[in-house]
C-alpha positions as CSV (number, residue, x, y, z in Angstrom):
1,E,14.8,54.5,42.1
2,L,14.3,57.9,40.5
3,F,12.7,56.5,37.4
4,T,10.4,54.3,39.5
5,Q,9.2,57.4,41.4
6,L,8.7,59.4,38.1
7,L,6.5,56.6,36.8
8,T,4.5,55.7,39.9
9,Q,4.1,58.9,41.9
10,P,2.4,62.1,41.0
11,P,4.6,65.3,40.8
12,T,5.0,67.2,44.1
13,P,2.9,70.4,44.0
14,L,5.0,73.5,43.6
15,N,4.1,75.0,47.0
16,S,5.1,71.7,48.7
17,A,8.4,71.3,46.8
18,K,10.3,74.2,48.3
19,P,9.7,74.9,52.0
20,G,9.4,78.6,52.8
21,K,8.7,79.6,49.3
22,R,5.1,80.3,48.2
23,F,3.8,80.7,44.7
24,A,0.6,82.0,43.3
25,P,-2.1,79.3,42.8
26,A,-2.3,80.2,39.1
27,V,1.5,79.6,38.7
28,E,1.2,76.2,40.5
29,A,-1.8,75.2,38.4
30,V,0.1,76.0,35.1
31,L,3.1,74.0,36.2
32,M,1.1,71.0,37.5
33,R,-0.8,70.9,34.2
34,A,2.5,70.9,32.3
35,L,3.7,67.9,34.5
36,S,0.6,65.9,33.9
37,R,1.2,62.2,33.3
38,Q,-1.4,62.1,30.5
39,P,-0.2,63.8,27.3
40,G,-3.7,64.9,26.5
41,D,-3.9,66.8,29.8
42,R,-0.7,68.8,29.1
43,Y,-0.4,72.0,27.0
44,P,-0.5,71.2,23.3
45,S,2.6,73.2,22.6
46,V,5.5,75.1,24.2
47,S,3.9,78.3,23.0
48,A,0.6,77.5,24.8
49,F,2.6,76.7,28.0
50,T,4.6,79.9,27.7
51,E,1.5,82.0,27.3
52,A,-0.3,80.3,30.2
53,F,2.8,80.7,32.4
54,A,3.3,84.4,31.5
55,G,-0.4,85.0,32.2
56,A,-0.1,83.3,35.6
57,M,3.0,85.4,36.4
58,A,1.1,88.5,35.5
59,G,-1.3,87.8,38.2
60,G,-3.9,85.9,36.2
61,G,-4.3,88.7,33.7
62,A,-4.2,88.4,30.0
63,A,-1.3,86.3,28.6
64,P,0.9,87.8,26.0
65,S,-0.7,87.4,22.6
66,A,2.6,86.5,20.8
67,P,6.0,85.2,21.8
68,E,7.5,88.6,20.9
69,D,5.7,90.1,23.8
70,T,7.4,87.6,26.2
71,A,10.8,88.3,24.6
72,S,10.4,92.0,24.9
73,S,9.7,91.7,28.6
74,G,12.9,89.8,29.4
75,G,12.1,86.5,27.9
76,F,10.6,83.3,29.2
77,L,13.9,82.1,30.7
78,N,14.1,85.3,32.7
79,L,10.5,84.7,34.0
80,M,11.5,81.2,35.1
81,K,14.7,82.5,36.8
82,G,12.7,85.1,38.6
83,L,10.1,82.7,39.8
84,F,12.7,80.3,41.3
85,G,15.1,83.0,42.5
86,R,18.0,81.9,40.5
């Protein structure tokens, strides 16, 4: 049943997935693009996704120019943990 849903239904928007939790529209847009069914609509690399996500978390400002910038600010995993409160 789960695989049928994954193949036939679009992903749930982030702001609808967790009641009572609101995320910035930029964060939701980055994650929805990453979950796109069409490979050509997704980010071309993990680095591109990481930069877009970091930029969205920074309030839509400039994304880090290199992965080292993300690592020095606590790392990508810490950004994700902070976003989801885990």
